[in-house]
C-alpha positions as CSV (number, residue, x, y, z in Angstrom):
1,M,0.0,0.0,0.0
2,K,1.7,3.2,-1.2
3,G,-0.7,5.9,0.1
4,K,-2.1,6.3,3.5
5,N,-5.9,6.8,3.8
6,K,-5.8,10.0,5.9
7,K,-9.5,10.3,6.4
8,G,-9.9,6.7,7.5
9,S,-6.8,7.0,9.8
10,L,-8.1,10.2,11.3
11,F,-11.5,8.7,12.0
12,L,-10.0,5.6,13.6
13,G,-7.6,7.7,15.7
14,A,-10.6,9.8,16.9
15,V,-12.5,6.7,17.7
16,F,-9.7,5.3,19.8
17,A,-9.2,8.7,21.4
18,M,-12.9,8.9,22.4
19,F,-12.7,5.3,23.7
20,F,-9.7,6.0,26.0
21,L,-11.2,9.3,27.1
22,M,-14.4,7.6,28.2
23,I,-12.5,4.8,30.0
24,G,-10.4,7.4,31.7
25,M,-13.4,9.5,32.8
26,M,-15.1,6.4,34.2
27,I,-12.0,5.5,36.3
28,I,-11.8,9.0,38.0
29,P,-14.6,8.5,40.6
30,F,-12.9,5.3,41.8
31,M,-9.6,7.1,42.1
32,K,-11.2,10.0,44.1
33,D,-12.6,7.5,46.6
34,G,-9.2,5.9,46.9
35,V,-7.5,9.3,47.4
36,T,-10.0,10.3,50.1
37,S,-9.6,7.0,52.0
38,A,-5.8,7.3,51.7
39,R,-5.8,10.9,53.0
40,T,-7.9,9.8,56.0
41,D,-5.7,6.8,56.7
42,I,-2.5,8.9,56.7
43,G,-4.2,11.7,58.7
44,C,-3.9,14.5,56.2
45,T,-7.2,16.0,57.1
46,T,-7.4,15.7,60.9
47,N,-3.8,15.8,62.2
48,S,-2.2,19.2,61.9
49,S,1.1,18.1,63.5
50,I,2.1,15.3,61.0
51,S,5.7,14.7,60.0
52,D,7.3,16.2,56.9
53,G,7.3,12.8,55.2
54,A,3.6,12.4,55.8
55,K,3.0,15.9,54.4
56,L,5.0,14.9,51.3
57,G,2.9,11.7,51.0
58,C,-0.3,13.8,51.3
59,L,0.9,16.0,48.4
60,F,1.7,13.0,46.2
61,I,-1.6,11.4,47.0
62,D,-3.4,14.7,46.2
63,A,-1.6,15.0,42.9
64,G,-2.7,11.5,41.7
65,V,-6.0,12.5,40.1
66,P,-4.8,15.6,38.2
67,Y,-1.7,13.7,36.9
68,F,-4.0,10.8,35.8
69,I,-6.2,13.3,33.9
70,I,-3.1,14.9,32.2
71,I,-1.8,11.5,31.2
72,F,-5.1,10.5,29.6
73,L,-5.5,13.8,27.8
74,T,-2.0,13.4,26.5
75,L,-2.8,9.9,25.3
76,V,-6.0,11.0,23.6
77,G,-4.1,13.9,21.9
78,G,-1.4,11.5,20.8
79,F,-4.0,9.3,19.1
80,I,-5.5,12.2,17.2
81,G,-2.1,14.0,16.5
82,N,-0.5,10.8,15.3
83,E,-3.1,10.5,12.5
84,L,-2.8,14.1,11.2
């Protein structure tokens, strides 16, 4: 096959991108529940005199959901951008 069917490839890339976007958005509520329970277990919300290591752990736990969203948006953009 010499030429690449750009319209078909773009459509297929968009379909894959929407699939991964929907899967990623369905996972976020489960992640938020996990983040809330982890913050409660460590004591991020109730204990004001926690150690520096626990504070760092709280920051990493809090950053989980935004980083997950950024990774999925990058993945979706990659599927679409790869086909252009």
